[in-house]
C-alpha positions as CSV (number, residue, x, y, z in Angstrom):
1,M,-58.2,165.2,16.6
2,A,-57.9,165.8,12.9
3,R,-56.5,169.2,11.9
4,I,-57.1,168.7,8.2
5,L,-60.5,168.0,6.5
6,V,-60.7,166.6,3.0
7,A,-64.1,167.9,1.7
8,G,-64.6,165.7,-1.4
9,Q,-67.4,165.2,-3.8
10,A,-69.0,161.7,-3.6
11,P,-67.5,158.3,-4.1
12,G,-67.0,156.9,-7.5
13,Q,-68.1,153.4,-8.4
14,R,-64.8,151.7,-7.3
15,V,-64.7,153.6,-4.0
16,D,-68.4,152.9,-3.4
17,R,-67.8,149.2,-3.8
18,S,-64.7,149.2,-1.5
19,G,-66.1,151.5,1.1
20,I,-62.7,153.2,1.5
21,P,-62.6,156.9,0.4
22,F,-60.0,157.7,-2.2
23,S,-58.9,154.1,-2.6
24,D,-58.4,154.7,-6.3
25,A,-56.2,156.7,-8.8
26,S,-57.8,159.9,-7.5
27,G,-56.7,159.1,-4.0
28,D,-53.2,158.3,-5.2
29,R,-53.0,161.7,-6.9
30,L,-54.5,163.5,-3.9
31,R,-52.0,161.9,-1.5
32,G,-49.3,163.0,-3.8
33,W,-50.6,166.6,-3.9
34,M,-50.7,166.6,-0.1
35,G,-47.3,164.9,0.3
36,V,-48.6,162.2,2.6
37,D,-48.5,158.5,2.7
38,T,-51.5,156.2,2.9
39,D,-51.1,155.6,6.7
40,T,-51.2,159.4,7.4
41,F,-54.0,160.0,4.9
42,Y,-56.2,157.4,6.7
43,D,-55.2,158.5,10.2
44,P,-58.3,160.1,11.8
45,N,-56.1,161.9,14.2
46,A,-54.5,163.8,11.3
47,I,-57.0,163.9,8.5
48,A,-60.8,163.8,8.4
49,L,-62.5,162.6,5.2
50,L,-66.0,164.0,4.6
51,P,-67.5,163.9,1.1
52,M,-70.5,166.0,0.0
53,G,-72.4,162.7,-0.5
54,F,-71.8,159.2,0.9
55,C,-73.2,157.2,-2.0
56,Y,-72.3,156.8,-5.6
57,P,-74.5,159.2,-7.5
58,G,-74.4,157.3,-10.8
59,K,-73.0,157.9,-14.3
60,G,-73.6,161.0,-16.2
61,T,-72.7,161.9,-19.8
62,S,-69.2,163.2,-19.0
63,G,-68.3,161.3,-15.8
64,D,-70.1,160.7,-12.6
65,L,-73.2,162.6,-11.6
66,P,-72.9,165.3,-8.9
67,P,-73.5,164.4,-5.3
68,R,-77.2,164.4,-4.3
69,P,-77.8,167.9,-2.8
70,E,-80.2,166.7,-0.1
71,C,-77.4,164.6,1.6
72,A,-75.3,167.6,2.7
73,V,-78.3,169.5,3.8
74,K,-79.3,166.7,6.2
75,W,-76.1,165.8,7.9
76,R,-73.0,167.9,6.9
77,T,-73.3,170.7,9.5
78,E,-73.7,168.2,12.4
79,L,-70.7,166.1,11.2
80,L,-68.5,169.2,10.9
81,R,-69.3,170.0,14.5
82,Q,-67.8,166.7,15.5
83,I,-64.4,167.7,14.1
84,P,-63.8,171.0,15.9
85,H,-60.0,171.2,15.6
86,V,-59.9,171.4,11.8
87,E,-57.5,174.2,10.7
88,L,-57.3,173.4,7.0
89,I,-60.1,172.3,4.7
90,L,-59.2,171.0,1.2
91,V,-62.3,171.8,-0.9
92,I,-62.2,169.5,-3.8
93,G,-64.3,170.3,-6.8
94,R,-67.2,172.7,-7.6
95,Y,-69.8,171.1,-5.3
96,A,-67.6,171.2,-2.2
97,Q,-66.4,174.7,-3.1
98,A,-69.9,176.0,-3.5
99,W,-70.9,174.6,-0.1
100,H,-67.9,175.6,1.9
101,L,-66.9,178.9,0.2
102,Q,-70.5,179.9,-0.6
103,Q,-70.6,183.4,-2.2
104,A,-66.8,183.6,-2.1
105,A,-66.5,180.8,-4.7
106,R,-65.8,182.2,-8.1
107,A,-67.8,181.6,-11.3
108,T,-65.7,178.6,-12.4
109,L,-63.5,176.0,-10.7
110,T,-60.4,177.4,-12.4
111,E,-61.1,180.9,-11.2
112,T,-61.7,179.6,-7.6
113,V,-58.6,177.5,-7.6
114,R,-56.5,180.3,-9.1
115,A,-57.6,182.6,-6.2
116,W,-56.5,180.0,-3.7
117,R,-54.5,182.5,-1.6
118,E,-57.7,184.5,-0.9
119,Y,-59.3,181.6,0.9
120,G,-56.4,180.9,3.3
121,P,-55.4,180.0,5.7
122,R,-58.5,177.9,6.4
123,F,-59.4,176.7,2.9
124,V,-57.5,175.5,-0.2
125,P,-59.7,175.0,-3.2
126,L,-58.6,172.1,-5.4
127,P,-59.7,170.5,-8.7
128,H,-60.8,166.9,-8.4
129,P,-57.7,164.7,-8.5
130,S,-59.4,162.3,-11.0
131,P,-57.5,161.2,-14.0
132,L,-60.4,162.7,-16.0
133,N,-58.9,166.1,-15.1
134,N,-55.5,165.4,-16.7
135,R,-56.4,168.0,-19.4
136,W,-57.2,170.6,-16.8
137,L,-53.9,170.0,-15.0
138,H,-52.0,170.2,-18.3
139,R,-53.7,173.5,-19.2
140,N,-53.1,175.0,-15.8
141,P,-49.4,174.4,-14.9
142,W,-49.5,177.2,-12.3
143,F,-51.5,174.7,-10.1
144,E,-48.5,172.4,-9.6
145,E,-46.0,175.2,-9.5
146,E,-47.8,177.5,-7.1
147,V,-50.5,175.7,-5.1
148,L,-49.0,172.3,-4.4
149,P,-45.7,173.4,-2.7
150,S,-47.7,175.6,-0.4
151,L,-50.3,172.9,0.2
152,R,-47.6,170.3,1.1
153,E,-45.9,172.6,3.5
154,R,-49.1,173.4,5.3
155,V,-50.2,169.7,5.4
156,E,-46.8,168.7,6.7
157,G,-47.0,171.2,9.6
158,L,-50.5,170.1,10.6
159,T,-49.8,166.3,10.4
160,I,-46.7,166.7,12.5
161,R,-48.7,168.5,15.1
162,A,-51.4,165.8,15.0
163,H,-48.8,163.2,15.9
164,R,-47.3,165.0,18.9
């Protein structure tokens, strides 16, 4: 049973067409952040992938629209019950952070991610790994310096346990 949950946003256009979560540049970056290869990432015994929405929400003025809010309300709690052994939840982006962290989420994504230690050991808030966030990553070098080494260490320990 999966020990890690990737709580993403909603599929982009390319992923929606392929039907494979994170089968794009965002997925490449996320796997790099986690320090896992493709086989491990898609191994349901190690990692569960559960977005906030299952369908592509459409294009907005500055990227994709947010996940449709009624989706998570209808099915998220029941699906989470089906993965009871999760020890680490990667909450990717504002919508996933608002749902999972609720009132503990800070006013902005940057503030929430910067406070990542406060959400441990169960949650690690992350920005979306989209190439559209290159500017955010450049402005926040502490993310790669502080968050990612800790994330990789935790993921490695949990994926090793999943394969025993």
